C-alpha positions as CSV (number, residue, x, y, z in Angstrom):
1,M,331.4,-47.8,389.5
2,D,334.2,-49.0,387.2
3,K,335.1,-47.2,384.0
4,M,333.7,-50.0,381.8
5,T,330.2,-49.7,383.4
6,Q,330.3,-45.9,383.0
7,H,331.2,-46.2,379.4
8,W,328.3,-48.5,378.6
9,R,325.8,-46.3,380.5
10,F,327.1,-43.3,378.5
11,L,326.6,-45.1,375.2
12,V,323.1,-46.3,376.1
13,A,322.1,-42.8,377.2
14,F,323.5,-41.3,374.0
15,A,321.7,-43.8,371.9
16,L,318.4,-43.1,373.6
17,L,318.9,-39.3,373.2
18,G,319.5,-39.9,369.5
19,V,316.3,-41.9,369.1
20,C,314.3,-39.2,370.9
21,L,315.8,-36.4,368.8
22,G,315.2,-38.4,365.6
23,Y,311.6,-39.1,366.5
24,A,311.0,-35.5,367.4
25,S,312.3,-34.4,364.0
26,I,309.7,-36.5,362.1
27,P,306.7,-34.4,361.0
28,Q,303.7,-35.5,363.1
29,T,300.3,-36.0,361.6
30,Y,297.1,-36.0,363.5
31,A,293.7,-37.2,362.3
32,A,291.2,-34.4,362.1
33,P,288.3,-34.8,364.5
34,P,285.2,-36.3,362.9
35,L,282.6,-33.9,361.6
36,S,279.4,-33.6,363.6
37,A,276.1,-34.0,361.9
38,D,275.6,-30.2,361.8
39,Q,279.1,-29.7,360.4
40,K,278.4,-32.3,357.6
41,Y,275.1,-30.5,356.8
42,Q,276.9,-27.2,356.6
43,K,279.6,-28.5,354.4
44,M,277.1,-30.2,352.1
45,C,275.1,-27.0,351.7
46,I,278.1,-24.8,351.2
47,E,279.4,-27.0,348.4
48,A,275.9,-27.3,347.0
49,Q,275.7,-23.5,346.6
50,R,278.9,-23.7,344.6
51,V,277.2,-26.3,342.4
52,V,274.2,-23.9,341.8
53,D,276.6,-21.1,341.0
54,A,278.6,-23.3,338.7
55,F,275.4,-24.4,336.9
56,M,274.4,-20.9,335.9
57,P,277.1,-20.1,333.4
58,V,276.5,-23.5,331.8
59,L,272.8,-22.8,331.4
60,Q,273.6,-19.7,329.3
61,K,275.4,-21.8,326.7
62,P,273.7,-22.9,323.4
63,F,274.2,-26.6,323.6
64,R,272.8,-28.7,320.7
65,D,270.4,-30.6,323.0
66,S,269.9,-31.8,326.6
67,F,272.2,-34.7,326.2
68,E,275.1,-32.5,325.2
69,L,274.2,-30.1,328.0
70,N,274.5,-33.1,330.4
71,K,277.7,-34.5,329.1
72,K,279.7,-31.3,328.5
73,G,278.1,-29.1,331.1
74,L,276.2,-30.4,334.1
75,S,277.5,-33.9,334.5
76,P,281.1,-32.9,335.3
77,I,279.9,-30.5,338.0
78,V,277.7,-33.1,339.5
79,D,280.5,-35.7,339.4
80,K,283.0,-33.4,341.1
81,Y,280.5,-32.6,343.9
82,L,279.8,-36.2,344.6
83,D,283.6,-37.0,344.5
84,D,284.2,-34.3,347.1
85,M,281.3,-35.4,349.3
86,G,282.4,-39.0,349.0
87,A,285.9,-38.1,350.1
88,S,284.6,-36.1,353.0
89,F,281.9,-38.4,354.3
90,G,282.5,-41.9,352.8
91,K,280.3,-43.2,349.9
92,E,278.5,-45.6,352.2
93,S,277.5,-42.9,354.8
94,A,274.0,-41.5,355.3
95,A,275.5,-38.0,354.8
96,F,276.8,-38.9,351.3
97,K,273.4,-40.4,350.3
98,T,271.7,-37.2,351.4
99,A,274.2,-35.2,349.3
100,D,273.6,-37.5,346.4
101,D,269.8,-36.9,346.7
102,L,270.4,-33.2,346.8
103,V,272.7,-32.9,343.8
104,H,270.4,-35.0,341.6
105,A,267.5,-32.7,342.5
106,M,269.8,-29.8,341.6
107,Y,270.7,-31.5,338.3
108,L,267.0,-32.0,337.4
109,W,266.3,-28.4,338.4
110,A,269.0,-27.1,336.1
111,M,267.9,-29.3,333.2
112,E,264.4,-27.9,333.6
113,I,265.6,-24.3,333.9
114,Y,267.3,-24.8,330.6
115,A,264.0,-25.2,328.8
116,W,261.9,-23.1,331.3
117,K,261.1,-20.4,328.8
118,H,259.4,-23.0,326.6
119,F,257.6,-25.0,329.4
120,T,256.1,-21.9,331.0
121,L,254.3,-21.1,327.7
122,Q,252.2,-24.2,327.8
123,K,249.9,-24.2,330.7
124,D,248.9,-22.2,333.7
125,Q,251.2,-24.2,336.0
126,P,254.7,-24.6,334.6
127,V,255.3,-28.2,333.4
128,A,258.8,-27.9,334.7
129,Q,257.6,-27.6,338.3
130,K,255.3,-30.6,337.9
131,R,258.1,-32.7,336.5
132,L,260.5,-31.7,339.3
133,D,257.9,-32.5,341.9
134,R,257.5,-36.0,340.4
135,A,261.2,-36.5,339.8
136,N,262.7,-35.9,343.2
137,W,261.3,-35.4,346.7
138,A,264.2,-33.1,347.6
139,Y,262.8,-30.2,345.5
140,R,259.5,-28.6,346.4
141,D,257.8,-25.2,345.6
142,G,260.9,-23.6,344.2
143,V,263.4,-24.7,347.0
144,F,265.5,-27.7,347.8
145,T,264.0,-29.1,351.0
146,I,267.3,-30.6,352.0
147,C,269.1,-27.2,351.9
148,P,266.3,-24.6,351.7
149,G,268.8,-21.8,352.2
150,L,270.3,-22.2,348.7
151,K,270.1,-19.0,346.7
152,L,268.5,-19.8,343.4
153,P,268.1,-17.4,340.6
154,D,264.6,-16.5,339.2
155,P,264.2,-18.6,336.1
156,N,262.2,-15.8,334.5
157,S,265.1,-13.4,334.8
158,L,267.5,-15.7,332.9
159,V,268.5,-14.9,329.3
160,L,269.1,-18.1,327.4
161,P,270.5,-17.2,324.0
162,G,269.9,-20.0,321.5
163,A,269.0,-22.5,324.3
164,L,268.6,-25.9,322.8
165,G,269.0,-24.5,319.3
166,F,265.8,-22.5,319.7
167,S,266.5,-18.9,318.8
168,H,263.2,-17.4,319.6
169,V,260.5,-17.8,322.3
170,P,257.0,-18.2,320.8
171,S,254.3,-15.9,322.1
172,Q,251.3,-17.4,323.9
173,E,249.2,-16.6,320.8
174,A,251.6,-18.5,318.6
175,E,251.6,-21.5,320.9
176,S,247.8,-21.5,320.9
177,K,247.7,-21.5,317.1
178,S,250.3,-24.3,317.0
179,K,248.2,-26.4,319.4
180,A,245.1,-25.8,317.3
181,L,247.0,-26.8,314.1
182,I,248.2,-30.1,315.7
183,D,244.7,-30.9,316.9
184,A,243.3,-30.3,313.4
185,I,246.0,-32.5,311.9
186,K,245.3,-35.4,314.3
187,G,241.6,-35.0,313.5
188,R,242.3,-35.0,309.8
189,R,240.4,-31.7,309.4
190,T,242.0,-30.5,306.2
191,D,240.0,-27.3,305.9
192,D,240.9,-26.2,309.5
193,V,244.5,-27.1,308.8
194,K,244.6,-24.9,305.7
195,R,242.9,-22.0,307.5
196,L,245.4,-22.2,310.4
197,L,248.3,-22.3,308.0
198,R,247.1,-19.1,306.4
199,D,246.9,-17.7,309.9
200,D,250.7,-18.3,310.5
201,A,250.2,-21.3,312.7
202,L,253.6,-22.7,311.8
203,K,255.4,-19.8,313.5
204,A,255.9,-21.4,316.9
205,H,256.9,-24.8,315.8
206,P,257.6,-25.2,312.1
207,C,258.6,-28.9,312.3
208,E,256.4,-30.5,315.0
209,P,253.2,-30.5,312.8
210,V,255.2,-32.5,310.2
211,T,256.1,-35.0,312.8
212,V,252.5,-35.4,313.8
213,A,251.4,-36.0,310.2
214,A,254.3,-38.3,309.5
215,S,253.5,-40.4,312.6
216,M,250.0,-40.8,311.1
217,G,251.3,-41.8,307.7
218,D,249.2,-39.0,306.2
219,V,251.1,-38.1,303.0
220,S,248.3,-35.7,301.7
221,M,248.5,-33.8,305.0
222,L,252.3,-33.7,304.8
223,N,252.1,-32.3,301.3
224,T,249.8,-29.5,302.5
225,L,252.1,-28.6,305.4
226,I,255.3,-28.6,303.4
227,E,253.8,-26.5,300.6
228,S,252.9,-24.0,303.3
229,G,256.4,-23.8,304.6
230,A,256.6,-26.5,307.3
231,Q,260.0,-28.0,307.9
232,V,261.0,-31.5,307.0
233,N,264.2,-31.1,308.9
234,P,264.1,-29.0,312.1
235,T,266.1,-25.8,312.0
236,D,264.4,-23.7,314.6
237,E,262.7,-26.2,316.9
238,P,263.7,-26.9,320.5
239,S,265.5,-30.2,320.6
240,W,263.5,-31.4,323.6
241,K,260.4,-31.4,321.5
242,I,261.9,-33.5,318.6
243,H,264.0,-35.9,320.6
244,M,264.0,-39.1,318.6
245,E,260.8,-37.9,316.9
246,L,262.1,-36.3,313.7
247,P,259.4,-36.6,311.0
248,L,261.4,-39.3,309.2
249,I,261.9,-41.3,312.4
250,A,258.2,-40.9,313.3
251,A,257.1,-42.4,310.0
252,A,259.8,-45.1,309.8
253,A,259.2,-46.4,313.4
254,R,255.6,-46.9,312.6
255,G,256.1,-48.7,309.4
256,H,254.8,-46.0,307.0
257,L,256.8,-46.9,303.9
258,Q,255.1,-44.5,301.5
259,T,255.5,-41.7,304.0
260,V,259.2,-42.4,304.5
261,S,259.7,-42.4,300.7
262,F,257.8,-39.1,300.4
263,L,259.8,-37.4,303.2
264,L,263.1,-38.5,301.6
265,S,261.9,-37.1,298.3
266,K,261.2,-33.8,300.0
267,G,264.8,-33.6,301.4
268,A,264.5,-35.4,304.8
269,Q,268.1,-35.7,306.0
270,V,269.7,-39.0,306.9
271,D,272.8,-38.6,309.0
272,E,275.0,-40.6,311.4
273,H,272.3,-40.5,314.1
274,T,269.3,-41.5,312.0
275,T,269.6,-45.3,312.4
276,G,270.3,-44.9,316.1
277,Q,267.2,-42.8,316.5
278,L,265.1,-45.3,314.7
279,A,266.6,-48.1,316.8
280,A,265.8,-46.2,320.0
281,R,262.2,-45.5,318.9
282,W,261.7,-49.1,318.0
283,Y,262.9,-50.0,321.5
284,Y,260.3,-47.6,323.1
285,L,257.6,-48.8,320.8
286,T,258.3,-52.4,321.9
287,I,257.8,-51.4,325.6
288,V,254.5,-49.6,324.8
289,M,253.2,-52.5,322.7
290,K,254.0,-54.8,325.7
291,L,252.1,-52.5,328.1
292,G,249.2,-52.4,325.7
293,H,248.1,-48.9,326.4
294,S,248.7,-45.3,325.3
295,M,251.4,-43.2,326.9
296,V,251.1,-39.4,327.1
297,G,254.1,-37.1,326.9
298,T,254.9,-33.5,326.2
299,I,255.2,-34.1,322.4
300,P,251.7,-34.5,321.0
301,S,252.7,-37.0,318.4
302,A,255.1,-39.0,320.5
303,F,253.1,-41.2,322.8
304,E,249.4,-40.5,322.4
305,M,248.8,-43.0,319.6
306,R,248.6,-46.7,320.2
307,Y,251.6,-48.4,318.8
308,D,250.1,-51.7,317.8
309,I,250.5,-50.5,314.2
310,A,254.3,-50.4,314.5
311,R,256.0,-52.8,312.1
312,G,259.6,-53.6,311.2
313,D,259.6,-53.1,307.4
314,P,262.9,-54.1,305.8
315,K,262.1,-51.9,302.8
316,I,262.1,-48.8,305.2
317,V,265.5,-49.9,306.6
318,Q,266.8,-50.5,303.1
319,L,265.7,-46.9,302.0
320,I,267.4,-45.3,305.0
321,L,270.6,-47.3,304.6
322,E,270.7,-46.4,300.9
323,K,270.6,-42.7,301.9
324,G,273.7,-43.1,304.0
325,G,272.4,-44.4,307.3
326,N,275.0,-46.0,309.6
327,I,274.1,-49.7,309.9
328,D,275.6,-49.9,313.4
329,G,274.7,-46.3,314.4
330,R,273.5,-45.6,317.9
331,F,271.7,-42.7,319.5
332,E,273.8,-41.7,322.5
333,D,274.3,-45.0,324.4
334,G,271.2,-46.6,323.0
335,P,270.7,-49.8,320.9
336,T,271.7,-50.4,317.4
337,L,269.1,-51.3,314.7
338,L,270.0,-55.0,315.1
339,M,269.5,-54.9,318.8
340,S,266.1,-53.3,318.6
341,A,264.9,-55.4,315.7
342,S,266.0,-58.5,317.5
343,E,264.1,-57.5,320.7
344,A,261.0,-56.6,318.7
345,G,261.1,-59.9,316.8
346,F,261.5,-58.2,313.3
347,S,263.1,-61.2,311.8
348,D,263.1,-59.8,308.2
349,V,264.9,-56.7,309.4
350,V,267.4,-58.8,311.3
351,E,268.2,-60.8,308.2
352,L,268.6,-57.7,306.1
353,L,270.9,-56.0,308.6
354,L,273.1,-59.1,308.9
355,K,273.2,-59.4,305.1
356,K,274.3,-55.8,304.9
357,G,277.1,-56.4,307.4
358,A,275.7,-55.3,310.8
359,C,278.0,-56.3,313.7
360,V,276.3,-59.3,315.3
361,D,277.9,-59.0,318.7
362,T,277.9,-55.3,319.4
363,Q,277.2,-54.5,323.1
364,D,275.3,-51.6,324.5
365,E,276.2,-49.6,327.7
366,Y,275.0,-52.5,329.8
367,G,276.9,-55.1,327.9
368,T,273.7,-56.4,326.2
369,T,273.9,-57.9,322.7
370,A,271.2,-58.5,320.1
371,L,271.2,-62.2,321.0
372,M,270.5,-61.4,324.7
373,R,267.6,-59.1,323.7
374,A,266.1,-61.8,321.5
375,V,266.5,-64.4,324.2
376,E,264.9,-62.3,326.9
377,K,261.9,-61.7,324.7
378,N,261.7,-65.4,323.6
379,R,262.2,-64.5,319.9
380,E,263.0,-68.0,318.8
381,K,263.2,-67.3,315.1
382,V,265.5,-64.3,315.6
383,V,267.7,-66.4,318.0
384,R,268.1,-69.0,315.2
385,I,269.1,-66.3,312.7
386,L,271.6,-64.7,315.0
387,L,273.2,-67.9,316.1
388,G,273.4,-69.0,312.4
389,K,275.4,-65.8,311.7
390,G,277.9,-66.6,314.5
391,A,276.5,-64.7,317.4
392,N,278.5,-65.5,320.5
393,P,276.2,-67.0,323.3
394,N,278.9,-66.7,325.9
395,I,279.3,-62.9,325.9
396,K,278.4,-61.6,329.4
397,N,276.6,-58.3,330.2
398,S,277.6,-55.9,332.9
399,D,275.7,-58.1,335.5
400,G,277.9,-61.1,334.5
401,S,275.0,-62.9,332.8
402,A,275.3,-64.6,329.4
403,S,272.4,-65.5,327.0
404,L,271.7,-68.8,328.7
405,D,271.3,-67.1,332.0
406,L,268.6,-64.9,330.6
407,S,266.5,-67.6,329.0
408,D,263.4,-69.3,330.4
409,D,262.4,-71.1,327.2
410,P,263.6,-74.8,326.9
411,T,263.7,-74.6,323.1
412,I,265.9,-71.5,323.1
413,E,268.1,-72.9,325.8
414,K,268.7,-76.0,323.6
415,L,269.6,-73.7,320.6
416,L,272.1,-71.9,322.8
417,R,273.7,-75.0,324.1
418,N,274.0,-76.5,320.6
419,A,275.8,-73.2,319.6
420,G,278.3,-73.7,322.4
421,A,276.7,-71.9,325.3
422,R,278.3,-72.8,328.6
423,E,276.6,-73.0,332.0
C-alpha cells in the first residue's frame, strides 16, 4: 500500500471518529412511552384531587357574588386543570373529554357548596343536590362517579364567613316566616302581611319581599313593607337570591312606572350595573314571553308570574338614566339596553336610547349587535330605526355571520341591502 493511500485512509478514519464523537456528545431525547388507559385515569384523578383541595380555600372567601367567585376564584383553577390535561392527553382525546366532564362537575359542586348553608334550609332534600343531579351526570349521591375516590369535605362542616355577602344563616323558623310573608304578599293579603311583619318575618330576607311586591307593581304593599323595615337596597341578602332581581329591576322590567318612581323616592340605588341588569332581565322576559308559559325558579318573584305584562316604557328608562344609569352598561357579559330593547321590539325605548347617545354598534361576547338581535326577531320597525342611525349591517358575529345572514324576512333583507349589506 503506498503512502498516499494510507494517508487518505487515515484522514477518512479520523473524520468518521470525529463525527461519532460529536454525535455522542449531543444530548439525546427519548419520547416517553404513551400512557395506558389506567395511567391516564390515575393521572386525571390525582390532579382532580388537587383541584378539590384548591377549591376549598377559595370557598371560604367572601366574594361579592357567584360571578366574582367564578372569575376570581374557581375559573382559574378549572382552566389550569384543563390546560394540564390537554397537554397530557391531547384536547381531542377521549381522556381529555372525560377530564373535562369531571372538572365541570367539580366546578358545579363547588358553586353549590358555596351557598349550601342557604339551600339546605329550604326543603327536606337539599336543593343543591337536586341541581347537581340535573346539571351533570358525573356527580351522584355526594360523589363524582368518574373518580369516586375523591376525598370531599362535608359541606355541613364548612364555615363560610360572609359567603355571598350574607353574614348570618337564618333559622328554619325564620325561613318559614319569610315564606309565609311572601305567600301573603303574592296573595295581596294585607292583614296577614302586617301580622307577619309584627312577628319579625323580615329577619331571614329583608329585601326579597320588596322584590316580590315590586314585581307585582303593588305600591301600597311596598309602603307597608318599607315602613316595617324592609330594605329597598339589599345589604344582608344572599346575592344568589337577588341576582338581576333587585326591587328596582323587578319593577322596571315589568313596566311598573309608578312603582319605579316610588322606589327611587325611597332611595333605591342606581349604579353602574343597573341598566345592564335591566337589559339582562328584558332579555329573559323576551324568552319567557316567546315560550308563553311560566317558569319556576328558586326566587319566588323571579319566574312564577306570566310575563305577558312586560313592557318597554321609555319613561322608566328615562328615570333610571336621569338617576345616573349607564346608557351602555352591561351586567357581566350580557346585553346593553339597546340590544335587549331591539330584540324585544321596544321601538320607543330604542329611539330614546339612540337620542341619548347609546352606541349603536356595540357587540356582546358573541359579537352580536342590536341590529342582529332585531333582525333575528323580525323587528322591522326597530331595524329601520337602527339603520337610520347608522347601524353597520356588515359587522360579523363570532360565527362569522352578518345581519343579512341572520334574516329570513324579505322586507328586512331589502332594508339591509339598501343600507349597504354585502352578501
